[in-house]
PDBQT receptor file of N, H, CA, C and O in Angstrom, charges set to zero:
ATOM      1  N   UNK A   1    -210.424  47.099 -36.388  1.00  0.00    +0.000 N 
ATOM      2  CA  UNK A   1    -211.453  45.742 -36.091  1.00  0.00    +0.000 C 
ATOM      3  C   UNK A   1    -211.187  44.598 -36.592  1.00  0.00    +0.000 C 
ATOM      4  O   UNK A   1    -211.128  43.450 -36.153  1.00  0.00    +0.000 OA
ATOM      5  N   UNK A   2    -210.954  45.359 -38.108  1.00  0.00    +0.000 N 
ATOM      6  H   UNK A   2    -211.002  46.292 -38.465  1.00  0.00    +0.000 HD
ATOM      7  CA  UNK A   2    -210.696  43.900 -39.307  1.00  0.00    +0.000 C 
ATOM      8  C   UNK A   2    -209.681  43.102 -38.930  1.00  0.00    +0.000 C 
ATOM      9  O   UNK A   2    -209.715  41.988 -39.452  1.00  0.00    +0.000 OA
ATOM     10  N   UNK A   3    -208.581  43.357 -38.022  1.00  0.00    +0.000 N 
ATOM     11  H   UNK A   3    -208.553  44.262 -37.598  1.00  0.00    +0.000 HD
ATOM     12  CA  UNK A   3    -207.388  42.616 -37.588  1.00  0.00    +0.000 C 
ATOM     13  C   UNK A   3    -207.740  41.575 -36.486  1.00  0.00    +0.000 C 
ATOM     14  O   UNK A   3    -207.141  40.503 -36.407  1.00  0.00    +0.000 OA
ATOM     15  N   UNK A   4    -208.773  41.952 -35.612  1.00  0.00    +0.000 N 
ATOM     16  H   UNK A   4    -209.260  42.824 -35.676  1.00  0.00    +0.000 HD
ATOM     17  CA  UNK A   4    -209.064  41.157 -34.442  1.00  0.00    +0.000 C 
ATOM     18  C   UNK A   4    -210.183  39.959 -35.216  1.00  0.00    +0.000 C 
ATOM     19  O   UNK A   4    -210.132  38.750 -34.987  1.00  0.00    +0.000 OA
ATOM     20  N   UNK A   5    -210.934  40.468 -35.938  1.00  0.00    +0.000 N 
ATOM     21  H   UNK A   5    -210.975  41.450 -36.125  1.00  0.00    +0.000 HD
ATOM     22  CA  UNK A   5    -211.828  39.342 -36.622  1.00  0.00    +0.000 C 
ATOM     23  C   UNK A   5    -210.856  38.309 -37.370  1.00  0.00    +0.000 C 
ATOM     24  O   UNK A   5    -210.735  37.123 -37.066  1.00  0.00    +0.000 OA
ATOM     25  N   UNK A   6    -210.117  39.049 -38.513  1.00  0.00    +0.000 N 
ATOM     26  H   UNK A   6    -210.215  40.013 -38.760  1.00  0.00    +0.000 HD
ATOM     27  CA  UNK A   6    -209.125  37.877 -38.913  1.00  0.00    +0.000 C 
ATOM     28  C   UNK A   6    -208.481  36.840 -37.902  1.00  0.00    +0.000 C 
ATOM     29  O   UNK A   6    -208.468  35.623 -38.083  1.00  0.00    +0.000 OA
ATOM     30  N   UNK A   7    -207.921  37.539 -36.756  1.00  0.00    +0.000 N 
ATOM     31  H   UNK A   7    -207.931  38.528 -36.610  1.00  0.00    +0.000 HD
ATOM     32  CA  UNK A   7    -207.355  36.654 -35.721  1.00  0.00    +0.000 C 
ATOM     33  C   UNK A   7    -208.509  35.589 -34.967  1.00  0.00    +0.000 C 
ATOM     34  O   UNK A   7    -208.320  34.493 -34.439  1.00  0.00    +0.000 OA
ATOM     35  N   UNK A   8    -209.412  36.158 -35.097  1.00  0.00    +0.000 N 
ATOM     36  H   UNK A   8    -209.566  37.049 -35.525  1.00  0.00    +0.000 HD
ATOM     37  CA  UNK A   8    -210.381  35.236 -34.206  1.00  0.00    +0.000 C 
ATOM     38  C   UNK A   8    -210.737  34.109 -35.337  1.00  0.00    +0.000 C 
ATOM     39  O   UNK A   8    -210.744  32.897 -35.122  1.00  0.00    +0.000 OA
ATOM     40  N   UNK A   9    -211.050  34.780 -36.659  1.00  0.00    +0.000 N 
ATOM     41  H   UNK A   9    -211.045  35.765 -36.834  1.00  0.00    +0.000 HD
ATOM     42  CA  UNK A   9    -211.307  33.556 -37.614  1.00  0.00    +0.000 C 
ATOM     43  C   UNK A   9    -210.488  32.648 -37.966  1.00  0.00    +0.000 C 
ATOM     44  O   UNK A   9    -210.861  31.503 -38.220  1.00  0.00    +0.000 OA
ATOM     45  N   UNK A  10    -209.272  33.031 -38.030  1.00  0.00    +0.000 N 
ATOM     46  H   UNK A  10    -208.969  33.962 -37.824  1.00  0.00    +0.000 HD
ATOM     47  CA  UNK A  10    -207.884  31.865 -38.558  1.00  0.00    +0.000 C 
ATOM     48  C   UNK A  10    -207.777  30.663 -37.314  1.00  0.00    +0.000 C 
ATOM     49  O   UNK A  10    -207.670  30.579 -36.091  1.00  0.00    +0.000 OA
ATOM     50  N   UNK A  11    -207.885  29.800 -38.549  1.00  0.00    +0.000 N 
ATOM     51  H   UNK A  11    -207.971  29.868 -39.543  1.00  0.00    +0.000 HD
ATOM     52  CA  UNK A  11    -207.626  28.374 -37.708  1.00  0.00    +0.000 C 
ATOM     53  C   UNK A  11    -206.576  27.894 -37.530  1.00  0.00    +0.000 C 
ATOM     54  O   UNK A  11    -206.433  27.088 -36.611  1.00  0.00    +0.000 OA
ATOM     55  N   UNK A  12    -205.299  28.325 -38.538  1.00  0.00    +0.000 N 
ATOM     56  H   UNK A  12    -205.416  28.980 -39.284  1.00  0.00    +0.000 HD
ATOM     57  CA  UNK A  12    -204.266  27.737 -38.785  1.00  0.00    +0.000 C 
ATOM     58  C   UNK A  12    -203.728  27.058 -36.997  1.00  0.00    +0.000 C 
ATOM     59  O   UNK A  12    -204.270  27.529 -35.997  1.00  0.00    +0.000 OA
ATOM     60  N   UNK A  13    -203.150  26.468 -36.935  1.00  0.00    +0.000 N 
ATOM     61  H   UNK A  13    -202.710  26.085 -37.747  1.00  0.00    +0.000 HD
ATOM     62  CA  UNK A  13    -202.343  26.035 -35.417  1.00  0.00    +0.000 C 
ATOM     63  C   UNK A  13    -203.100  25.165 -34.512  1.00  0.00    +0.000 C 
ATOM     64  O   UNK A  13    -202.613  24.582 -33.544  1.00  0.00    +0.000 OA
ATOM     65  N   UNK A  14    -204.416  25.113 -34.918  1.00  0.00    +0.000 N 
ATOM     66  H   UNK A  14    -204.811  25.587 -35.705  1.00  0.00    +0.000 HD
ATOM     67  CA  UNK A  14    -205.695  24.489 -34.187  1.00  0.00    +0.000 C 
ATOM     68  C   UNK A  14    -205.399  23.312 -33.697  1.00  0.00    +0.000 C 
ATOM     69  O   UNK A  14    -205.559  22.825 -32.578  1.00  0.00    +0.000 OA
ATOM     70  N   UNK A  15    -204.796  22.779 -34.998  1.00  0.00    +0.000 N 
ATOM     71  H   UNK A  15    -204.666  23.175 -35.907  1.00  0.00    +0.000 HD
ATOM     72  CA  UNK A  15    -204.768  20.847 -34.607  1.00  0.00    +0.000 C 
ATOM     73  C   UNK A  15    -203.721  20.813 -33.652  1.00  0.00    +0.000 C 
ATOM     74  O   UNK A  15    -203.855  20.113 -32.648  1.00  0.00    +0.000 OA
ATOM     75  N   UNK A  16    -202.482  21.619 -33.876  1.00  0.00    +0.000 N 
ATOM     76  H   UNK A  16    -202.373  22.187 -34.692  1.00  0.00    +0.000 HD
ATOM     77  CA  UNK A  16    -201.469  21.438 -32.628  1.00  0.00    +0.000 C 
ATOM     78  C   UNK A  16    -201.993  21.722 -31.565  1.00  0.00    +0.000 C 
ATOM     79  O   UNK A  16    -201.725  20.933 -30.659  1.00  0.00    +0.000 OA
ATOM     80  N   UNK A  17    -202.694  22.611 -31.292  1.00  0.00    +0.000 N 
ATOM     81  H   UNK A  17    -202.912  23.252 -32.028  1.00  0.00    +0.000 HD
ATOM     82  CA  UNK A  17    -203.228  22.846 -29.690  1.00  0.00    +0.000 C 
ATOM     83  C   UNK A  17    -204.000  21.687 -29.306  1.00  0.00    +0.000 C 
ATOM     84  O   UNK A  17    -203.966  21.450 -28.099  1.00  0.00    +0.000 OA
ATOM     85  N   UNK A  18    -204.966  20.587 -30.309  1.00  0.00    +0.000 N 
ATOM     86  H   UNK A  18    -204.993  20.780 -31.290  1.00  0.00    +0.000 HD
ATOM     87  CA  UNK A  18    -205.377  19.909 -29.903  1.00  0.00    +0.000 C 
ATOM     88  C   UNK A  18    -204.517  18.703 -29.986  1.00  0.00    +0.000 C 
ATOM     89  O   UNK A  18    -205.016  17.726 -29.429  1.00  0.00    +0.000 OA
ATOM     90  N   UNK A  19    -203.771  18.579 -30.338  1.00  0.00    +0.000 N 
ATOM     91  H   UNK A  19    -203.365  19.373 -30.791  1.00  0.00    +0.000 HD
ATOM     92  CA  UNK A  19    -202.762  17.202 -30.119  1.00  0.00    +0.000 C 
ATOM     93  C   UNK A  19    -201.867  17.379 -28.781  1.00  0.00    +0.000 C 
ATOM     94  O   UNK A  19    -201.332  16.454 -28.170  1.00  0.00    +0.000 OA
ATOM     95  N   UNK A  20    -201.817  18.667 -28.471  1.00  0.00    +0.000 N 
ATOM     96  H   UNK A  20    -202.252  19.418 -28.968  1.00  0.00    +0.000 HD
ATOM     97  CA  UNK A  20    -200.933  19.328 -27.137  1.00  0.00    +0.000 C 
ATOM     98  C   UNK A  20    -201.814  18.796 -26.201  1.00  0.00    +0.000 C 
ATOM     99  O   UNK A  20    -201.351  18.075 -25.317  1.00  0.00    +0.000 OA
ATOM    100  N   UNK A  21    -203.059  19.041 -26.250  1.00  0.00    +0.000 N 
ATOM    101  H   UNK A  21    -203.435  19.626 -26.968  1.00  0.00    +0.000 HD
ATOM    102  CA  UNK A  21    -204.374  18.553 -25.254  1.00  0.00    +0.000 C 
ATOM    103  C   UNK A  21    -204.295  17.331 -25.024  1.00  0.00    +0.000 C 
ATOM    104  O   UNK A  21    -204.266  16.931 -23.860  1.00  0.00    +0.000 OA
ATOM    105  N   UNK A  22    -204.253  16.615 -25.911  1.00  0.00    +0.000 N 
ATOM    106  H   UNK A  22    -204.277  16.940 -26.857  1.00  0.00    +0.000 HD
ATOM    107  CA  UNK A  22    -204.374  15.090 -25.897  1.00  0.00    +0.000 C 
ATOM    108  C   UNK A  22    -203.176  14.548 -25.278  1.00  0.00    +0.000 C 
ATOM    109  O   UNK A  22    -203.235  13.778 -24.320  1.00  0.00    +0.000 OA
ATOM    110  N   UNK A  23    -201.930  14.994 -25.886  1.00  0.00    +0.000 N 
ATOM    111  H   UNK A  23    -201.882  15.620 -26.664  1.00  0.00    +0.000 HD
ATOM    112  CA  UNK A  23    -200.842  14.526 -24.867  1.00  0.00    +0.000 C 
ATOM    113  C   UNK A  23    -200.506  14.834 -23.705  1.00  0.00    +0.000 C 
ATOM    114  O   UNK A  23    -199.761  14.187 -22.969  1.00  0.00    +0.000 OA
ATOM    115  N   UNK A  24    -201.198  16.140 -23.410  1.00  0.00    +0.000 N 
ATOM    116  H   UNK A  24    -201.804  16.666 -24.008  1.00  0.00    +0.000 HD
ATOM    117  CA  UNK A  24    -201.177  16.565 -21.825  1.00  0.00    +0.000 C 
ATOM    118  C   UNK A  24    -202.310  15.336 -20.966  1.00  0.00    +0.000 C 
ATOM    119  O   UNK A  24    -201.973  14.837 -19.892  1.00  0.00    +0.000 OA
ATOM    120  N   UNK A  25    -203.615  14.998 -21.636  1.00  0.00    +0.000 N 
ATOM    121  H   UNK A  25    -203.889  15.403 -22.509  1.00  0.00    +0.000 HD
ATOM    122  CA  UNK A  25    -204.410  14.164 -21.213  1.00  0.00    +0.000 C 
ATOM    123  C   UNK A  25    -203.431  12.911 -20.788  1.00  0.00    +0.000 C 
ATOM    124  O   UNK A  25    -203.182  12.521 -19.647  1.00  0.00    +0.000 OA
ATOM    125  N   UNK A  26    -202.928  12.372 -22.094  1.00  0.00    +0.000 N 
ATOM    126  H   UNK A  26    -203.130  12.688 -23.021  1.00  0.00    +0.000 HD
ATOM    127  CA  UNK A  26    -202.448  11.072 -21.806  1.00  0.00    +0.000 C 
ATOM    128  C   UNK A  26    -201.059  10.862 -20.386  1.00  0.00    +0.000 C 
ATOM    129  O   UNK A  26    -200.786  10.075 -19.480  1.00  0.00    +0.000 OA
ATOM    130  N   UNK A  27    -200.653  11.853 -20.855  1.00  0.00    +0.000 N 
ATOM    131  H   UNK A  27    -200.876  12.492 -21.591  1.00  0.00    +0.000 HD
ATOM    132  CA  UNK A  27    -199.257  12.106 -19.474  1.00  0.00    +0.000 C 
ATOM    133  C   UNK A  27    -200.051  12.140 -18.252  1.00  0.00    +0.000 C 
ATOM    134  O   UNK A  27    -199.564  11.532 -17.299  1.00  0.00    +0.000 OA
ATOM    135  N   UNK A  28    -201.235  12.754 -18.067  1.00  0.00    +0.000 N 
ATOM    136  H   UNK A  28    -201.631  13.248 -18.841  1.00  0.00    +0.000 HD
ATOM    137  CA  UNK A  28    -201.939  13.229 -16.650  1.00  0.00    +0.000 C 
ATOM    138  C   UNK A  28    -202.373  11.503 -16.502  1.00  0.00    +0.000 C 
ATOM    139  O   UNK A  28    -201.946  10.944 -15.492  1.00  0.00    +0.000 OA
ATOM    140  N   UNK A  29    -203.058  10.818 -17.314  1.00  0.00    +0.000 N 
ATOM    141  H   UNK A  29    -203.405  11.273 -18.134  1.00  0.00    +0.000 HD
ATOM    142  CA  UNK A  29    -203.374   9.361 -17.124  1.00  0.00    +0.000 C 
ATOM    143  C   UNK A  29    -202.393   8.645 -16.215  1.00  0.00    +0.000 C 
ATOM    144  O   UNK A  29    -202.499   8.062 -15.136  1.00  0.00    +0.000 OA
ATOM    145  N   UNK A  30    -201.147   8.975 -17.265  1.00  0.00    +0.000 N 
ATOM    146  H   UNK A  30    -201.061   9.449 -18.141  1.00  0.00    +0.000 HD
ATOM    147  CA  UNK A  30    -200.323   8.105 -16.841  1.00  0.00    +0.000 C 
ATOM    148  C   UNK A  30    -199.340   8.428 -15.452  1.00  0.00    +0.000 C 
ATOM    149  O   UNK A  30    -198.843   7.604 -14.684  1.00  0.00    +0.000 OA
ATOM    150  N   UNK A  31    -199.269   9.607 -15.425  1.00  0.00    +0.000 N 
ATOM    151  H   UNK A  31    -199.673  10.277 -16.049  1.00  0.00    +0.000 HD
ATOM    152  CA  UNK A  31    -198.907  10.157 -13.720  1.00  0.00    +0.000 C 
ATOM    153  C   UNK A  31    -199.817   9.487 -12.941  1.00  0.00    +0.000 C 
ATOM    154  O   UNK A  31    -199.414   8.610 -12.176  1.00  0.00    +0.000 OA
ATOM    155  N   UNK A  32    -201.165   9.807 -13.029  1.00  0.00    +0.000 N 
ATOM    156  H   UNK A  32    -201.492  10.519 -13.650  1.00  0.00    +0.000 HD
ATOM    157  CA  UNK A  32    -202.515   8.941 -11.764  1.00  0.00    +0.000 C 
ATOM    158  C   UNK A  32    -201.924   7.359 -11.742  1.00  0.00    +0.000 C 
ATOM    159  O   UNK A  32    -201.780   6.671 -10.732  1.00  0.00    +0.000 OA
ATOM    160  N   UNK A  33    -201.657   7.018 -12.971  1.00  0.00    +0.000 N 
ATOM    161  H   UNK A  33    -201.774   7.577 -13.791  1.00  0.00    +0.000 HD
ATOM    162  CA  UNK A  33    -201.650   5.457 -12.709  1.00  0.00    +0.000 C 
ATOM    163  C   UNK A  33    -200.009   4.898 -12.141  1.00  0.00    +0.000 C 
ATOM    164  O   UNK A  33    -199.839   3.982 -11.336  1.00  0.00    +0.000 OA
ATOM    165  N   UNK A  34    -199.313   5.419 -12.559  1.00  0.00    +0.000 N 
ATOM    166  H   UNK A  34    -199.451   6.163 -13.213  1.00  0.00    +0.000 HD
ATOM    167  CA  UNK A  34    -198.309   5.112 -11.349  1.00  0.00    +0.000 C 
ATOM    168  C   UNK A  34    -198.043   5.803 -10.574  1.00  0.00    +0.000 C 
ATOM    169  O   UNK A  34    -196.986   5.587  -9.980  1.00  0.00    +0.000 OA
ATOM    170  N   UNK A  35    -198.997   7.168 -10.128  1.00  0.00    +0.000 N 
ATOM    171  H   UNK A  35    -199.855   7.344 -10.610  1.00  0.00    +0.000 HD
ATOM    172  CA  UNK A  35    -198.477   7.709  -8.786  1.00  0.00    +0.000 C 
ATOM    173  C   UNK A  35    -199.476   6.795  -7.829  1.00  0.00    +0.000 C 
ATOM    174  O   UNK A  35    -199.221   6.484  -6.665  1.00  0.00    +0.000 OA
ATOM    175  N   UNK A  36    -200.273   6.553  -8.323  1.00  0.00    +0.000 N 
ATOM    176  H   UNK A  36    -200.480   6.806  -9.268  1.00  0.00    +0.000 HD
ATOM    177  CA  UNK A  36    -201.102   5.844  -7.668  1.00  0.00    +0.000 C 
ATOM    178  C   UNK A  36    -201.052   4.133  -6.628  1.00  0.00    +0.000 C 
ATOM    179  O   UNK A  36    -201.707   3.487  -5.810  1.00  0.00    +0.000 OA
ATOM    180  N   UNK A  37    -199.739   4.105  -7.439  1.00  0.00    +0.000 N 
ATOM    181  H   UNK A  37    -199.207   4.630  -8.103  1.00  0.00    +0.000 HD
ATOM    182  CA  UNK A  37    -199.313   2.688  -7.049  1.00  0.00    +0.000 C 
ATOM    183  C   UNK A  37    -199.820   1.732  -8.293  1.00  0.00    +0.000 C 
ATOM    184  O   UNK A  37    -199.152   0.700  -8.360  1.00  0.00    +0.000 OA
ATOM    185  N   UNK A  38    -200.438   1.799  -8.892  1.00  0.00    +0.000 N 
ATOM    186  H   UNK A  38    -200.981   2.638  -8.838  1.00  0.00    +0.000 HD
ATOM    187  CA  UNK A  38    -200.900   0.967  -9.913  1.00  0.00    +0.000 C 
ATOM    188  C   UNK A  38    -200.311   0.366 -10.844  1.00  0.00    +0.000 C 
ATOM    189  O   UNK A  38    -200.819  -0.537 -11.510  1.00  0.00    +0.000 OA
ATOM    190  N   UNK A  39    -198.637   1.026 -11.046  1.00  0.00    +0.000 N 
ATOM    191  H   UNK A  39    -198.224   1.759 -10.505  1.00  0.00    +0.000 HD
ATOM    192  CA  UNK A  39    -198.035   1.119 -12.165  1.00  0.00    +0.000 C 
ATOM    193  C   UNK A  39    -197.470  -0.771 -12.226  1.00  0.00    +0.000 C 
ATOM    194  O   UNK A  39    -197.289  -1.483 -13.213  1.00  0.00    +0.000 OA
ATOM    195  N   UNK A  40    -197.305  -1.138 -10.534  1.00  0.00    +0.000 N 
ATOM    196  H   UNK A  40    -197.452  -0.560  -9.732  1.00  0.00    +0.000 HD
ATOM    197  CA  UNK A  40    -196.824  -2.973 -10.717  1.00  0.00    +0.000 C 
ATOM    198  C   UNK A  40    -197.898  -3.662 -11.286  1.00  0.00    +0.000 C 
ATOM    199  O   UNK A  40    -197.639  -4.687 -11.917  1.00  0.00    +0.000 OA
ATOM    200  N   UNK A  41    -199.231  -3.233 -11.163  1.00  0.00    +0.000 N 
ATOM    201  H   UNK A  41    -199.441  -2.400 -10.650  1.00  0.00    +0.000 HD
ATOM    202  CA  UNK A  41    -200.071  -4.048 -11.291  1.00  0.00    +0.000 C 
ATOM    203  C   UNK A  41    -200.539  -3.721 -13.010  1.00  0.00    +0.000 C 
ATOM    204  O   UNK A  41    -200.900  -4.702 -13.660  1.00  0.00    +0.000 OA
ATOM    205  N   UNK A  42    -200.529  -2.871 -13.438  1.00  0.00    +0.000 N 
ATOM    206  H   UNK A  42    -200.236  -2.074 -12.910  1.00  0.00    +0.000 HD
ATOM    207  CA  UNK A  42    -200.762  -2.903 -15.074  1.00  0.00    +0.000 C 
ATOM    208  C   UNK A  42    -199.156  -3.630 -15.938  1.00  0.00    +0.000 C 
ATOM    209  O   UNK A  42    -199.069  -4.295 -16.971  1.00  0.00    +0.000 OA
ATOM    210  N   UNK A  43    -198.180  -3.190 -15.070  1.00  0.00    +0.000 N 
ATOM    211  H   UNK A  43    -198.251  -2.650 -14.231  1.00  0.00    +0.000 HD
ATOM    212  CA  UNK A  43    -197.018  -3.964 -15.623  1.00  0.00    +0.000 C 
ATOM    213  C   UNK A  43    -197.218  -5.114 -15.504  1.00  0.00    +0.000 C 
ATOM    214  O   UNK A  43    -197.085  -5.665 -16.597  1.00  0.00    +0.000 OA
ATOM    215  N   UNK A  44    -197.615  -6.158 -14.306  1.00  0.00    +0.000 N 
ATOM    216  H   UNK A  44    -197.722  -5.711 -13.418  1.00  0.00    +0.000 HD
ATOM    217  CA  UNK A  44    -197.887  -7.338 -14.438  1.00  0.00    +0.000 C 
ATOM    218  C   UNK A  44    -198.673  -7.824 -15.186  1.00  0.00    +0.000 C 
ATOM    219  O   UNK A  44    -198.506  -8.986 -15.556  1.00  0.00    +0.000 OA
ATOM    220  N   UNK A  45    -199.753  -7.074 -15.621  1.00  0.00    +0.000 N 
ATOM    221  H   UNK A  45    -199.889  -6.130 -15.320  1.00  0.00    +0.000 HD
ATOM    222  CA  UNK A  45    -200.973  -7.718 -16.284  1.00  0.00    +0.000 C 
ATOM    223  C   UNK A  45    -200.368  -7.359 -17.562  1.00  0.00    +0.000 C 
ATOM    224  O   UNK A  45    -200.399  -8.451 -18.129  1.00  0.00    +0.000 OA
ATOM    225  N   UNK A  46    -199.710  -6.346 -18.587  1.00  0.00    +0.000 N 
ATOM    226  H   UNK A  46    -199.685  -5.459 -18.126  1.00  0.00    +0.000 HD
ATOM    227  CA  UNK A  46    -199.346  -6.092 -19.810  1.00  0.00    +0.000 C 
ATOM    228  C   UNK A  46    -198.212  -7.717 -19.931  1.00  0.00    +0.000 C 
ATOM    229  O   UNK A  46    -198.349  -8.447 -20.913  1.00  0.00    +0.000 OA
ATOM    230  N   UNK A  47    -197.150  -8.076 -18.792  1.00  0.00    +0.000 N 
ATOM    231  H   UNK A  47    -197.039  -7.483 -17.994  1.00  0.00    +0.000 HD
ATOM    232  CA  UNK A  47    -196.148  -9.216 -18.940  1.00  0.00    +0.000 C 
ATOM    233  C   UNK A  47    -196.733 -10.543 -18.957  1.00  0.00    +0.000 C 
ATOM    234  O   UNK A  47    -196.243 -11.552 -19.465  1.00  0.00    +0.000 OA
ATOM    235  N   UNK A  48    -198.123 -10.397 -18.187  1.00  0.00    +0.000 N 
ATOM    236  H   UNK A  48    -198.521  -9.577 -17.775  1.00  0.00    +0.000 HD
ATOM    237  CA  UNK A  48    -198.922 -12.090 -18.555  1.00  0.00    +0.000 C 
ATOM    238  C   UNK A  48    -199.377 -11.787 -19.912  1.00  0.00    +0.000 C 
ATOM    239  O   UNK A  48    -199.377 -12.796 -20.617  1.00  0.00    +0.000 OA
ATOM    240  N   UNK A  49    -199.841 -10.516 -20.620  1.00  0.00    +0.000 N 
ATOM    241  H   UNK A  49    -199.841  -9.697 -20.047  1.00  0.00    +0.000 HD
ATOM    242  CA  UNK A  49    -200.440 -10.687 -21.682  1.00  0.00    +0.000 C 
ATOM    243  C   UNK A  49    -199.566 -11.071 -22.584  1.00  0.00    +0.000 C 
ATOM    244  O   UNK A  49    -199.897 -12.003 -23.318  1.00  0.00    +0.000 OA
ATOM    245  N   UNK A  50    -198.464 -10.555 -22.722  1.00  0.00    +0.000 N 
ATOM    246  H   UNK A  50    -198.196  -9.799 -22.126  1.00  0.00    +0.000 HD
ATOM    247  CA  UNK A  50    -197.562 -10.458 -23.446  1.00  0.00    +0.000 C 
ATOM    248  C   UNK A  50    -197.038 -11.950 -23.533  1.00  0.00    +0.000 C 
ATOM    249  O   UNK A  50    -197.064 -12.464 -24.651  1.00  0.00    +0.000 OA
ATOM    250  N   UNK A  51    -196.601 -12.639 -22.553  1.00  0.00    +0.000 N 
ATOM    251  H   UNK A  51    -196.579 -12.221 -21.645  1.00  0.00    +0.000 HD
ATOM    252  CA  UNK A  51    -196.145 -14.014 -22.140  1.00  0.00    +0.000 C 
ATOM    253  C   UNK A  51    -197.427 -14.854 -23.044  1.00  0.00    +0.000 C 
ATOM    254  O   UNK A  51    -197.044 -15.460 -24.045  1.00  0.00    +0.000 OA
ATOM    255  N   UNK A  52    -198.762 -14.891 -22.745  1.00  0.00    +0.000 N 
ATOM    256  H   UNK A  52    -199.073 -14.398 -21.933  1.00  0.00    +0.000 HD
ATOM    257  CA  UNK A  52    -199.731 -15.624 -23.485  1.00  0.00    +0.000 C 
ATOM    258  C   UNK A  52    -199.928 -15.378 -24.722  1.00  0.00    +0.000 C 
ATOM    259  O   UNK A  52    -200.535 -16.237 -25.360  1.00  0.00    +0.000 OA
ATOM    260  N   UNK A  53    -199.517 -14.253 -25.358  1.00  0.00    +0.000 N 
ATOM    261  H   UNK A  53    -199.023 -13.554 -24.840  1.00  0.00    +0.000 HD
ATOM    262  CA  UNK A  53    -199.712 -14.125 -26.877  1.00  0.00    +0.000 C 
ATOM    263  C   UNK A  53    -198.482 -14.622 -27.339  1.00  0.00    +0.000 C 
ATOM    264  O   UNK A  53    -198.670 -15.070 -28.470  1.00  0.00    +0.000 OA
ATOM    265  N   UNK A  54    -197.001 -14.786 -26.902  1.00  0.00    +0.000 N 
ATOM    266  H   UNK A  54    -196.849 -14.422 -25.984  1.00  0.00    +0.000 HD
ATOM    267  CA  UNK A  54    -196.486 -15.169 -27.535  1.00  0.00    +0.000 C 
ATOM    268  C   UNK A  54    -196.173 -16.965 -27.504  1.00  0.00    +0.000 C 
ATOM    269  O   UNK A  54    -195.313 -17.580 -28.135  1.00  0.00    +0.000 OA
ATOM    270  N   UNK A  55    -197.116 -17.451 -26.620  1.00  0.00    +0.000 N 
ATOM    271  H   UNK A  55    -197.814 -16.952 -26.108  1.00  0.00    +0.000 HD
ATOM    272  CA  UNK A  55    -196.904 -18.536 -26.748  1.00  0.00    +0.000 C 
ATOM    273  C   UNK A  55    -198.345 -19.310 -26.748  1.00  0.00    +0.000 C 
ATOM    274  O   UNK A  55    -198.647 -20.185 -25.938  1.00  0.00    +0.000 OA
ATOM    275  N   UNK A  56    -199.103 -18.872 -27.709  1.00  0.00    +0.000 N 
ATOM    276  H   UNK A  56    -198.857 -18.161 -28.368  1.00  0.00    +0.000 HD
ATOM    277  CA  UNK A  56    -200.563 -18.827 -27.933  1.00  0.00    +0.000 C 
ATOM    278  C   UNK A  56    -200.175 -19.875 -29.341  1.00  0.00    +0.000 C 
ATOM    279  O   UNK A  56    -199.055 -19.773 -29.842  1.00  0.00    +0.000 OA
ATOM    280  N   UNK A  57    -200.974 -20.654 -29.789  1.00  0.00    +0.000 N 
ATOM    281  H   UNK A  57    -201.883 -20.737 -29.382  1.00  0.00    +0.000 HD
ATOM    282  CA  UNK A  57    -200.912 -21.349 -31.189  1.00  0.00    +0.000 C 
ATOM    283  C   UNK A  57    -201.883 -21.413 -31.932  1.00  0.00    +0.000 C 
ATOM    284  O   UNK A  57    -203.052 -21.649 -31.627  1.00  0.00    +0.000 OA
ATOM    285  N   UNK A  58    -201.289 -21.136 -33.264  1.00  0.00    +0.000 N 
ATOM    286  H   UNK A  58    -200.339 -20.944 -33.511  1.00  0.00    +0.000 HD
ATOM    287  CA  UNK A  58    -202.618 -21.020 -33.970  1.00  0.00    +0.000 C 
ATOM    288  C   UNK A  58    -203.433 -22.022 -34.511  1.00  0.00    +0.000 C 
ATOM    289  O   UNK A  58    -204.496 -21.725 -35.056  1.00  0.00    +0.000 OA
TER     290      UNK A  58
């Protein structure tokens, strides 16, 4: 019984699981964006923003 309690209370590795979940969510959102056909729109928006930022004057 103490082994089970120790296993439940052990929090080592929990951060790794959290990072894996975050990475999975980011990958899922990326797949939704590009799978739904929004990829071209997002790419054009980023290209326009990059062009404006490189030509901006201070």
